[in-house]
C-alpha positions as MATLAB code, in Angstrom:
seq = 'XXXXXXXXXXXXXXXXXXXXXXXXXXXXXXXXXXXXXXXXXXXXXXXXXXXXXXXXXXXXXXXXXXXXXXXXXXXXXXXXXXXXXXXXXXXXXXXXXXXXXXXXXXXXXXXXXXXXXXXXXXXXXXX';
ca = [
      20.739   13.990   -3.441;
      22.430   13.212   -0.140;
      26.156   12.484    0.016;
      25.602    9.135    1.795;
      23.275    6.306    0.875;
      20.569    6.861   -1.739;
      17.423    7.294    0.359;
      14.217    5.739   -0.963;
      10.705    6.470    0.130;
       8.171    3.673   -0.337;
       4.537    4.595   -0.937;
       2.273    1.753    0.213;
       2.925   -1.361    2.262;
       1.717   -4.201    0.045;
       3.643   -7.210   -1.224;
       5.207   -5.454   -4.217;
       6.563   -2.762   -1.870;
       7.921   -5.448    0.461;
       9.636   -7.066   -2.527;
      11.085   -3.680   -3.509;
      12.300   -2.921    0.036;
      13.901   -6.353    0.301;
      15.659   -5.813   -3.045;
      16.933   -2.420   -1.845;
      18.412   -4.131    1.215;
      20.640   -6.125   -1.138;
      22.077   -3.004   -2.791;
      25.099   -1.299   -1.376;
      24.593    2.441   -0.970;
      20.760    2.333   -0.929;
      18.249    2.279    1.903;
      14.555    2.793    2.506;
      14.340    5.909    4.673;
      10.591    6.624    4.655;
       7.456    4.496    4.438;
       4.177    6.161    3.506;
       0.915    4.402    4.320;
      -2.659    5.325    5.185;
      -1.964    4.525    8.833;
       1.126    5.106   10.952;
       0.768    1.606   12.429;
       1.036    0.008    8.955;
       3.995    2.205    8.032;
       5.766    1.380   11.312;
       5.078   -2.361   10.929;
       6.435   -2.313    7.356;
       9.514   -0.331    8.405;
      10.187   -2.744   11.258;
       9.963   -5.741    8.949;
      11.783   -4.394    5.886;
      13.994   -1.459    6.885;
      16.804   -2.650    9.179;
      18.478    0.776    9.124;
      15.249    2.395   10.268;
      12.726    4.431    8.330;
      10.385    7.230    9.247;
       6.689    6.304    9.138;
       4.420    8.791    7.353;
       0.654    8.758    6.887;
       0.453   10.687    3.635;
       2.386   12.464    0.938;
       1.704   15.776    2.651;
       4.059   14.632    5.445;
       6.906   13.992    2.997;
       9.145   17.035    3.192;
      11.708   18.168    0.649;
      15.028   16.451    1.255;
      13.670   13.526    3.298;
      14.343   11.070    0.481;
      16.092   11.079   -2.874;
      13.293    9.263   -4.741;
       9.963    7.592   -4.038;
       8.923    4.135   -5.173;
       5.159    4.162   -5.791;
       3.576    0.765   -5.218;
       0.058    1.912   -4.393;
      -2.902    0.386   -6.272;
      -2.844    1.192  -10.001;
      -5.917    3.402   -9.846;
      -4.067    5.646   -7.360;
      -0.878    6.033   -9.403;
      -1.911    9.140  -11.309;
      -2.903   11.054   -8.167;
       0.109    9.884   -6.169;
       2.709   10.434   -8.880;
       1.261   13.836   -9.775;
       1.505   14.946   -6.133;
       5.130   13.812   -5.967;
       6.097   15.481   -9.234;
       4.462   18.721   -8.084;
       6.930   18.599   -5.151;
       9.772   17.919   -7.628;
      10.241   14.520   -6.004;
      11.849   11.915   -8.307;
       9.573    8.904   -8.850;
       9.901    5.228   -9.724;
       6.314    4.003  -10.209;
       5.308    0.361  -10.399;
       3.582   -0.710  -13.601;
       1.224    0.289  -14.892;
       2.121    3.958  -14.570;
      -1.488    5.035  -15.096;
      -4.775    3.626  -16.327;
      -4.916    5.726  -19.512;
      -2.672    7.228  -22.157;
      -4.016   10.694  -21.350;
      -2.926   10.367  -17.705;
       0.471    9.042  -18.754;
       0.955   11.935  -21.172;
       0.020   14.389  -18.416;
       2.551   12.906  -15.973;
       5.320   12.836  -18.564;
       4.645   16.491  -19.406;
       4.582   17.426  -15.713;
       7.903   15.630  -15.155;
       9.385   17.584  -18.074;
       7.937   20.871  -16.801;
       9.333   20.255  -13.307;
      12.636   18.794  -14.600;
      11.972   15.809  -12.340;
      12.838   12.151  -12.912;
       9.901    9.825  -13.648;
      10.225    6.139  -14.478;
       7.828    3.229  -14.738;
       9.189    0.134  -12.993;
       9.179   -3.012  -15.088;
      10.390   -5.918  -12.935;
];
């Protein structure tokens, strides 16, 4: 983790992610530092609207490099959670995933085991 503000990445640019980014703005010592969307234009628009301290716009998880953020909030559609969270855990990237974590118990069990194997934080967000 960085010695300054806790740096969040936000995966997706929908309303729940906007709500999350706006909540982060209210917290001292936290900021959204990266926005990940399917298009750079969407990521840049989201960052401009919700990240007053600036955030890098990325077009996929493959662009997220180690050390860019301290954790990623996953707010993508539910049917994408398993794939997205798995990719992040494989990179040993801590994850806060919006509910529901996955669409099946088998997928949830697999992600929990992967988080344990990688010694990486995984949490389902329950607002």
